C-alpha positions, 0 to 999 in steps of 0.5 A: 567357741569351737576348739580345734581337736584331732577330729578336725585333722583333714584326711591325710591318706597319701601323705607322709610325715616324718616325726623325730623323737616319736618313741614317747610323749608328744611324738607318739601322740602325733604319730597316733593321730596322724595314722588315724587320719590315714597318713604314712608316718615315719617315726624316728628314735634313738631306741628302735625297740621303744619305737617298735612298741609304739608302732605296734600300737598304731592303727595305720601305716607306720615304720620306725627308723633309728636317728640320734640327733646328738650325733651328726654321723647318725643324722647323715646316715639317716638322711642317706638311707631315706628312700622317698620324699616326705610331705611334712617334717616335724622336728620334735625330738629334744632333751630338757634341763639335763646336767651338763654333757656334750654330744658325739660332736662336742656340742653342749647337749641342749643346743646340739640335740635340740637345734643343731641336730634338727638344723642338719637333718632339715638341711639334708632333707630340704629338697625332699620335703614337699609341704612344710617343716614344723619345728617344736619350741617351748614357751621357755624360749622367753628366758633364752639368750643366744650367745653366738660366740659361746653356744656351748657354755664353755666360757660361762656358768652352765645352768641347765634350764637356761641352756634349754631355753637357749636351744628353744629360742634357737628353734624359733630363730631357725624356723623363722629364718628358714621361712625367710629363705624359702619364701620364694618357693618350696615348703613353708616353715613354722614353729609350734609349742605344746605349752606346759605338758606332762612329757617324760622330760618334765616328769624327770625334773622334780626340783623346785626350780624345775616346777617353777619354770615349767609353770605348775600344773601340766596338761596331758601329752594328748592336749600338748600335741594339738598345736603341733598337729594343727601346725602339721596338718591345717590346710593353707597355713601361713609360714613364719608363725608359731602355733601354741595353746590359747590358754593363759600365758600359753600354758595350756589350751587349744591351738591358735597362732601365738606371739613369741618374744622379740628376740625370736624375731631378731633377723640379724641374730637369726642370720648369725646363728644360721652361719654358726650352725652351718659351720658347726654341722657342715650342712649348707642349705640351698642359696636363698631365693 
């Protein structure tokens, strides 16, 4: 069997990619591979110094911009300051299983950063995205439940891994609903997940619960980035799908189209979440085709 690797990325010269959360881990690996393929890459991060350290190590055309997805003011400022269109937006940045906190706008930090920040960013840029939107999710979305009336855990016991899982389910609902709304024209929307990957967030969680939920032995960021890169660069890719690892339980391996939970395909819940997200962020996408 032939496995897809970074050597299979088609030439990307003349194409621009915007990668959120690119100062480390999966984002940095994607930026490295895309630059090597000839793309122009815009890396976004909260810490510009860390972002500049990554760009200095890249062999190609790359720039770094500050973007804090936990602050809608930062998201709007970034979108207003982006001078030219992009071919591919990769919604990669995120936090994982952190103690309870709120964003600058008062949102629970997981749903606020991982979902609402990217929802707002995508909506503000959608008219400037030429090819596709890739939203990064997780296999742990299967543990997630969307609570439309209590997205921010104000009326239930806070459990950090379940809050993370809710946000990753929200990422999938968003990716699939965006594809339904764009089906009449415009870029395509799809999701991708890296499997169990040794990213900074997982290394920080040394609890027994964290190790169990993360699924044991983790693969490298280089391997974890492959499904995301496939989703971002494979020619003629279909929208409304999720790309993940081909290994057992989607924990590791090489890219392929994978199944996601029934809850992630709930179009009614997706529409409810969309309405809640527009109301929370104040960002409204163009009318459905």
